[in-house]
Residue, then its C-alpha position, 0 to 999 in steps of 0.5 A: m476691086t476695092n474690096l480686092l485691093h483692101l485685101l491685097v494690103v491686108l495680105i502684104l501687110l500681115c507679110v511683112s510683120k510676121p516675125s521670123v523664128a527667133q533665134e536665141r543667142m547662145r555664147i560657148a566657149w571650148a579649149g584644146s584641139t583634139p578630136s575630143n572637141t568634135p561634137i562642138w565643132v559638128a553643132d557648130q559647122k554642121g548647122f545643129f545649133k541653128k536647127n534648134g534655134l540657137n544664134a550661138e557664138v563658139i569660141a576657142i580659148s587657149a586652156s580649159t583653166i581660162v575657159i572657167q573664168a569666161l562662165l564665171t564672169g558670165e561672159v559665156d552661157f556654156i562652157i566645154a569642159p572637164s570634170a576637173t574643171l567643174v569639180t574645181s570651181r564648185l568646190a571653190g563655191a561656184d554653181t557649175v554644173m554638168v547637164s551632158t556629157n560628149l566624152p566620159l572616159f579617157i582615151d589619151h595615150i601617154v607617149s614617150l621617148g622610143d628607149i622608155t619601154t615601160v610605165e615603171q621607167l617613168k620613175g624620174k623623168i619629165g613629163g610634159v602638159n599643156r599648162l599645169g592644172t589643165t584637162s591634160d595635167m589632170t588627165l596625165r597625173l590621175a593615170l599614172r597614180r592608176l599605174g603606180v606611178d606617184p606623179e608629184k613626188e616620182t616624176k616631174i610634170i611641167a607646162t610645156g603648151e599644146n601639142p605641137q609644142r609638147l612634140a617639139a618638148l619631146a624632141r628637144n628631150l626637154t621632157q621624156f613623156t607626155l600626153l596625146g590623143e589620135p591622131l597626133v600618137k600616130e604622127a608621134e610614132k613617125m617621129g620616133f617616139r613610143d605609143l608608152f600606154d593607152i589610157g583607154t584601156l584602164k576604162i576609167p569614167y571620167h568626163v573629159n569632155a562635157v557640157v557646163t554651165r551654172e545652175k542659175t541658168v538651168r532654174e532660170r532659161r530651162p528651155f534654153v539649155a534644153k536646146v543646147v543639150r538637144a543639139f549636141t545630142e544630135a551632133l553626136h548622133f551625126i558623128k556616130t552615123n556619117k564617118e566620113e564627114t566627120k573625118a573631114l571636119i576634124g582634119k579641117n579643124l585640126k589642119t591634117t589631112d593624113p587619111e590613116g591618122l584620121e581614121r584612127a582618130y574616128r575610130a578612137y573618140n567615135g567609139a567612145f562618144p555616148e548616143i545618150p549624153y548622161p552626166n553620170a555622176e561616176g565620171v565625177k566621183t573619179l577625180l573626187d576620189d583621186i584629189a580627196p587625200r590632198t583635198p578635204k572638201a573632195a572627201t565629203a562632196d556628193p558626186k550626185s550634187f556636180v550633174d544634172l540628169s534631168v535635161v538629158q533624161e526628158l529628152e530621152a524620156s520624148g522619144f527624141i534619141k529613140q527616133l534619132y536612131k530609128r530604134 
């Protein structure tokens, strides 16, 4: 009896002292209430951060220009950011680097007043973006240049705020065109505005939404970075294989229940989200080439230095992604 009691005591002590599975603390910031952020919503709200051992604090910030400050001051470990944020910070001397991508193409639309029927007619008009220097600003300017309109000389682009404010500025004729994505394009059409041009048809490589951290973090905490990339890879798989749940999540985060708008948003973004989230240098080169005439450092910068493919390469080489898609 004494031996049995002793054994029970030992077992109880072992159970009590056994450590639980460690959850590594992680802070990540994102900006912009558009479906391009669906991967971070899924990773957080569907439990993929937690599944990969991450105790994630997900922070919404009003603009990408503020998000980068949070990363550089050490307030967050990762940010969801576009090529523009990455490029401008690195050209300024920061050690920022992209480790995976969520959306490697432009897919927003130029939306205008109803009486504007061609891109050419945007010359002399005022365009609205979130804030100057943000993703919406860089996207609109780059697309206009590709379409033969010089945004600096032939248009005036002003900051009018996030999507609801941009629509309000159009309605008051403070602006005559803006940049929107689904499901807001459908909403704008219902208000009498014109879906003037689908930028996605240009197939411009550009990382609209990517996972960015610092080279120091990759070097010193590589397993930590790998967990984050893996969580986003699983989130992308969830999006592609769980349509209705993803649409519901988009609706929840955008505060809309319009079934047609959500269907259009899912169709547009799902087609652009990658299965294997390589942060290819082409999506950086697009911006470097665009700003090179105005930014001497961009003309000599190597696009490959802005991205680190190795984390995704290791994940793919392990067979994890193939297993996800059962190939």
